[in-house]
N, C-alpha and C positions, 0 to 999 in steps of 0.2 A: 544801349552802345556798346560795341565788343570793346574788350581790353586787351592790351598786348603788355607783357612784361618783357624788358630789353635789359640784359646784363651781359656784356661782352667784353673779353680782353681783345680779341681780334675785331677791329672796327671796320675791316673791309666791307664795303658796300652798306654801311649801317645808315648812313645819312639818307641816301634816297629811297632806301627800303623804309625807314621810319617816316619820311615825307610822305610816300605815297599811302601808308597806312592812315595817316592824319587826314590827308585828302579824301580818303574813303569813309572818314567820320570815327576812327578808332580813337580811344583814349589810351595814352602812352604811360606806363610806369617804367621808371629806369633807375638802376642803382647809380652811385655817385659819379665815377669817371664817364660812364655811358649818359647820364642825364646832362652832364656838363657839355659834352660833344655836342648834343642835340640843341641846348640852348644857344650854344654859340653859332649854330646854324639857323637860329630863329624857328626851331620846331617846339611846338607846345609839349611840355612833359612833366609828370608829376614824380618827384623823387620818392623813392621807396621810404626813405625815412618819415616824409610827409604821409604817404599813404598809410604807413603803419602806426604812425605815432610814436614809433620807436627809434632812437638815432643809432647811427652806426657805433659800434663799441670795439674794444680791443685793437685799436688802429686800423679798423677796418676789416679784421678777421670775421666779424659777424655784421652783415649787411641784410641778407634776404632770408635768413632763418627766422621766420615769424610766421605764425598761424594765419595771419590774413593774407599772406602770400602763399604758402602751401595749401592753406584750405581752399583758396581761390582756384589753384591748378588741379587740387585732387578731388574737389566736389562733383557729384554726379548730379544730373538734373531731376533729382527726386525732392519730394516735399521735405524729408528728413535732413536731407544735406542742405537745401535752402534754409531751413529752420536755423542750422548750426552756424552757417554764414552771417544770417542776420543777427544772431545772438553776439557775435564778435564784430558786427560793424563792418564785414567783409563782403566782396562780390566776386562773381565768376570772373576767371582769367581766361581766355580764349586762345592765346597764342604765347609761346615763350620763344625769344631769340635768345639763346644762351650759348656761349663757348668759353673754354677754360683757361687758366692760368697756363702759361707755357712751360711746363714742368720739362719736357724732354729737350726742348731748346736751351733751358737753364742748366741743365746737368751737362749738356754738350759742350758748354763753354770751358776754356781752359782754366784750371784752378778754381773751379767753383767750390763754395764752401758747403758744408751741411746745411749750416743755418740758411743761405740763399735757397738751397733746394728745398728746405722744409717750408719756407715762406712762399714758396711757388706751388705748393700742392693745395689745389682748388677744394674747398669743402661746400660752400653754398652752391657754386655752380653746378657740381655733381647732383647735389640733392635736388635742384630745380629741373636738371635734364631727366633725372629718374622719375621726378614727380609728374612732369608733362608727358613722358613716354608712357607711364603706367597708365595714365587717363588719356591715351590717344583716341579712344573712342569719342571724345569731346573737344579735346585740347590738341593744337597744333604745335609740335616741337620743330624749331629751326635751330640745329647746332652747328651748321655748316653753311657760312656765307654763300656759297655757290648755289644753295636752294632758294635765295631770297626770290628771285626773279619767277622761278616755277609756282612758289606759293602765291605771289602776288598775283600771278595771272589767274590761278584758281579762285581766288578771292573775288577778283573782278568779274569771273565767270559764274559766280553765285556761291562760292564756298569751297572750301578744301574738301577734297573727297575723302571717304574712309580709307581707300586704298592708300592715298599719299600720306594721310596721318599715320597709317600702320608702318609704312616704308620709313618714314622720318623717324618714328619710336625705334625701329629696329636701329637705325644708323645712331641714335643717341646711345641705346644700351651697348652697342658695340664700341661706341667712343668712350664711355666711361670705364668699360671692361679693359679697353687697351690702355687707358690713363691710369688705372690702379694696378695693371701688370708692370707698367713702366716704374711706377713707384716702388713696388714690391722689390723689383730686380734691383734697383738701385740702392734700397735699404739693406737688401739681404747680403750676407757674407758671400765672398767670391763662389762662383758656380763650382760645386763639387763634381769630381769625376763621376761619370755616368755611373748610376747604380740604382738598385731597387729601393734603396733607402735615401734616395737623393731628393725625394718630394715629387709632387705633380708637376707636370710642365704646361704651361698655358700659352698657346699660340693665337695671336690676333692677326689677321691677314686681311690686307685690303685689296679690292678688285681693282685691277690697272687696266685690264684688255681682254675682251673676248676675242679670241683667234680664231682665224677662219675654219681651222680644223686642228687635230692633233698631229701624231705623227703620221696618219693616213687620213685621207679625206671622209672616211666613215666615222672617224673620231671626233667628237667635239672637245673643246679644250678652252682654257681661261688662264691669264697670268694674274698672280696675285704678288703683292709685297707687304714685307714687314712694316713698311713706313707709309703712312697715308699720303697719297699725290706723288708718289716716286715714279720714275719712269722705268723702263725695262733695265734690269740689273742695275738700278739705281742711276742710270744715266740718261741722257736727251737724245733723242732722234734727230739730226740735224738735216738730213737729206733721205729720200726714199720713202717707200711705202711702208706699212706696219710689219713688224718682225714676226715671222711664223715660229710654231713650236719648235721645229727643227733647228731655225736659225737661233733661237735662244739658248737651246742646249749647246749647240757649236760654239757660240760666242763665249758662253760662260767658261767653257774648257779652254778656248784660245786665250781670253782675259786672264784666267788663273796661271796658264803657262808663261805668258809674257811678263806678268808682275813679280814672278818668283824670281827674275834676274835683275841685277843692279845695273848693268851696262845697257845702252840702248839695244832693244831685243824685239824681234818679230817672231809671232808664233801663228803658223798657218794651220787651221784645223779643217778636216773633211769628214762628214759623219761621224763626229765626237771623237776622232783620232788624230793626233797632230802628224801632219804630213811634212812639216819642216820647222826647225826652230834655230835662230841664231843670234848670237851676239856680236856686236861691233862697235867701233868708235862713231860711226855714222849710221843712221837708221837705214839710209838706202843701201848700204854695204849689207846691213844684217838682212834686210828683204832679199836681196839677190840671193845671198848664201841660203837661206830658208826655202826660197823657192826652187834653187838648184837641187834640193834634196830629192824632190819628187813632184817634176813639172806636171805630170799628169793628173795626180790627185788634187793639185792646187786649183786646177780648174773649177769653178763653181764653189771654192770653199770660203771660209771666212778668216779674216787677218784681224790679230790683236798686237798692238804696240805699247810699250811700258812708257814711252814719251809722246810728246805731241808729233803727230803727223806732219812732216813737211813737205814742201813742193817737190824737192828732189825725190824723195821716196815715192810720191804719188806719180810722178813723171815715169818712175822706174816700172811701175805696174803694167804699162804699155796698155795693150788691148786684152790683158787678160780678164776674163768674166770673174768678178769677185761678189758674193752675195752681200757681205757686210765688213765693214770696219770699224773697230772699236779702239779708241785711244784717248788719252787724257785730254786731248784737244787737237784742233786742226789747224794750221796756219792759213791765212787768207789765200795764199798761193796754191795750197794744197786743195782748199775748197773749190777754187776756181776750176783746177784740173780735174777733180773728181765730180764735179758738176756735170761733165759729159758722159759719166756712166751713171745713166738715169735710174738704172736697176740695183744700183749699190747703194745700200743702207749706210750712213755714217752715223756712229753713236758716240757721244762724247761722254767719256766715262768719270766718275767722281775721283776724289783723292785715293791714290793708290796706297797710301799708308794706312787706311782704315779698312780692315778685312775682318769678316766674320770669325769669332773663336771656334765655332763648332758648325757641323752640317748635319742635315736631316735627309733620310731617304725613305720613302715610302715601301712597306712590303705589305703583303696579305694580311689585312686586319690589325696592322700596327705601323710603328715608325721606328727606324734605326737612328740612334745619335751617336756622332763620334767628334773628337776634338779634329780640327782642320790639320792636315799633314803640311806644316810649314818647313819640313826639311828634317836634317838631323838634330838630335838633341844638342843644347848649348856646348856640353863638353866635348863634342867631336871635333876633331881636328882634321884639316884637309894638307897638312904639311908634313906628311909622312909618318913614320912611327915614332912620333913624339909623345906618345901616352893618350890614353883617355878616348881614342877616336879611330882613325883610319890607321890601318897596320900594312906595311910592306911585308908581303909572305914570299916574293920569289927572289931568286938569287939576283936578279938585275932590277935595281930601283928605276922607277920612271924617271924621265928627263924632265927638265924644266917645262918645255913645251907640252910633254904628255901630262903633267900634272894641271896644267891649266886646262886641257882638253877633258881630263878626267872630272875634275869639278864640275865643268859644263855639263859633260853627258850625264853624270849622275844626278844632277838637278833635272835636266831635260826628261830622263826616265821615269821621274815621279809624275810624270803627266800622260804616260802612255799606258793602255790598258795592258793589265798582266796577262800573260808573262811578258814583261817589258823588255826589251833590247834596243839600245840605241849604238849606233856607230856615230862617232864624231871626229872632226878634225878643223883646227882652226876655229874653235868656239862656234861651230855650227854643225847640225845634224846631217850626214851625208847617207844614212840608211836606218829606217824604223822598222821593227817588227813587234807586234804586239796582239793581245787578244785571242791568241791561240791556245788551245788545251795543253800543248807541251812546249818547252823552251827551245828545243832545238829547231822546232819549224819556225819560232821567232826570230832566230839567228839566221836561218836560211832566207826569211823574207827581207831581213836587214841587209844581209849580203846582197841578194838578188838586186835591191834598189840601188845599193851603193854602187856594185860593179867595181871597176879599177880604182874608185876614190876609197874603196876600204883599206887599200894598202897604205900603211903608215898610220891608219886612224886608230882611235881607242875605242873599246866597247864597255858599255855599262849594263848591266843586269840588275832588275829591282829586287831579286831574290837569289839565294843560292844556287848552284848548280848540282842538281841531283846525281848528274852522270857526267863524265868528262867529255862527252860528244859535243855539247855546245862550244867547248873551249877549242877542241880539235877543228871544228868547221871554222871557228873564227881565225885560228891560226893558218889554215888553208886559204882563207880570203884575204890575208894580208894584215890582219890586226895586231898591233904591237903591244898594247897594253890593256889590262882587264881591271875593272873594279866591280865588285859584288859584295854582298853582305857577310858571306861566309856563314858556316853552321852546318853544312851537310856532313854527314858521315863519310862522304866520299870527298871531301875537300882535298884531301891528299892526292887524289887521282887527277883532279883538275889541276892542281898546282905542278904535279909531275909533268902534264902535257905543256904547260906554260914555260916551264924550265927548259924542256927538251926544245921548245921553238923559240928560246932566248925572248920570251915575252915577259914583261912586268906585270905583276898582279898585286892588287890591293884590296884587302877586306875592310868594310867599314862597320859591321857589327850591327847595322840598322837596315831594316827592310822597307820597302816602299810598294807595297801592292796598291793597286788600283782597279778594282773590279767594276 
């Protein structure tokens, strides 16, 4: 009679799975809480303590760590191994359904203590998973309740295939590797700055979706997540078909742009470049201002909002073709209106307060890691030359309204490809130029897109001006105020142009390249 060991914290689907095994003639052995649940559902089960003749000890810290259990899992169908099992009155165990204490869920709770975290480090479960996975030539490991039905189907069809046992073993080893990585990361000191002495970096990625193709149809692609079972970008698709490789890149850029602002903000992205960013008291007004920045590029783009997408904003989209919209939520009215846009995907995003601390980019035979650019260092100030941050260097200081637009433009240019230039007025971009090999071409692009809206606008540059030509072009376009990091050997030349045109100029001392 085949035997199954059941020891699970997540009891999803356990009762029907165990009942089906019993109906197929299996003997069930279960640890304390699991056995209790099965008995409550009238399923015959042998408690681990009764099977081993050894009671749980240390308040439940030791339950399944016993030779009769691990011998039954690790034994091979050889005369020698059979003799060893007989010597300790143990038998083969053919299936192990095991999942682990919720360590990551525990440490995610507010104000969790170290003692609570320690008690949610699973020992026996990890050992069971590794034992069953190691001996997958004979033993079936089920560490994910989502696999119960498939395993039952194969058992009913004559037995679990070697290919399935191997696949489930790989899932088990991946599960324990991720589990140990999470524990190590929690117990380790704060992550040090990237350096060659910072130690190895271990990444565990979980497959989320096989994509139709990559950037182009001849490239295969897939989406992975740092969290098991997470949706694209950690969100949930509410409407529309699956996201493509390019959709995901654009959505990521748009989302990062939108959530960097505190006021209701819309960020529109096309081909990984923002074509409109705006903040306002009402989201619909923010959308209209962002759209006005570059109506042509907005067609077929993606939209991200840092607050729930409401009906008024959805109505304002009109008949614009939009690939995707990402927001922390969608009102019922917005969902009804957007349902008419059959090809528009809606992605409900998670809490905007939880963002990654660092980012990774692949290069040939390696990976680059850096801290996320969350903006200027904490000591920086946007209130003029009050020390430690921004400095007014021009003869004329910015007006109050220019200060508001300078702060907006400076933040917006962080999300534009270098050499980033942003023209802004009324907390909305009116012209964006970026991704060109020289800065003056980016100013020219921003001025061309802004047209007459450049008059009275401010300009932000993600890095200093190596020559005064960019400021000269900005002055001719009607820009009245400029913010840039400063630090060029020719800063005085650019300042002289600003003073001659009665432009205000502010330097930040902080650069925001985005390659």
